[in-house]
N, C-alpha and C positions, 0 to 999 in steps of 0.2 A: 856933248852928253848923249848918250843912247835914250830913247823913249824910254819909259818906265814899263818894265815888266815882270810878270810872275811866272814862274814855271813850278807847276805841282808835280811831285813825285810821291809816288805811294810805295811804301815798305810793308812787311810783314804786321807791324803795329804802329807805324809811323807815318804821318803826312808830312812831308818837307815842302816848304814853301820857299823857292830861291828867287830873291828878289834882285833887280838890277835898275839902276838908275835913280832918280829923286823921289824919296818918299815925302810928298808935301801936300798941300791943300787940293791940288789937281789930281794927284793919284792916290791919296788915301781912301777915296772912296771906292777905288778898285782892289785894294787890298781887303777892305770891309766886306765886299762884295763877294770875293773869292773865300774869305774866312766864312761867310754864311752859307756857301755852296758845300762847305766840306761837312760831311756827315758827323755822327757821333761814334763811329765804329772803331776808330783807331783808339789807342789809349795814350798817343803822345802827338803834339803837334810842334814842330820845329819851324822856326823860321831863319833863314840864312840871309844875312846882312852884309856879307862879304861885298856883293856887287853893288851896294849902296853908296852913293857919293854924298848924300845931302838927307836929312831928315828935319822937318820943321814941326811946330807943335801939333798941328793936324796928323803928322805921321807918328809923332810918340803916343797921341790919342788912340791912333787906330792900333798900335801894337798893344797898349793896356786895354783896350777894349777886346782885342783877340785873346789876351790872357785871362780876362773876367769871365768871358764866354767858355774858354777851355776849361776852368775852374769850376765854373757851374755845371758842366758836364762831367766832371770827375776825371778830365784828361790833364796829363802833364803837358806843361807849355815851356818852351825853351828858345832863346835866341842864338845863333851862332855869329859870335863878334864879328862886326865889321871893321873897315879901316879906322886907323887912328882916332880921326875927328869924330867918326860915329861912337865909338867906344867912349871917348871925352864927353859927348854929349850926354850919353846914357848915365856916367857917372855924375856929373855936374848937375843934371837933373833929378838926380836920385832915383831915375827909373831902374838903374841896373841894381839898386837895393831891393826892388821888388819883383825882379825875374830872375830867371835862371839864365846864366849865360855859359855858353860852351865855346871852346876854342876851335873845334871842328866839328863835323858830324860823320859818324860812321853809321851805317844802316846795322841792325842786329843781324847775326850770321843768319843766313838762310832768308833774307828779307829781300 
């Protein structure tokens, strides 16, 4: 399994965070740090989970923290669905009920 990585991509009105690896107790602080570095300029924050192989409770907490911060800033927040086991975890823990899940991400035209 590759080391946890975050790639930040900016589009016209969206910041996309592409995650790869395991989102766990060791890597959650990296995601939280990246979320805190993102300004409030964009109207939408999307986290792409397609490259995530595993999420533990710390990872779930980091995603929910990101959602709460985005909501407080008046920003849309969404997750791009990950592999089947990640999607199942989000459903079983009922996190999927609280967050917007996308099948894919396409930047707005001109972005």
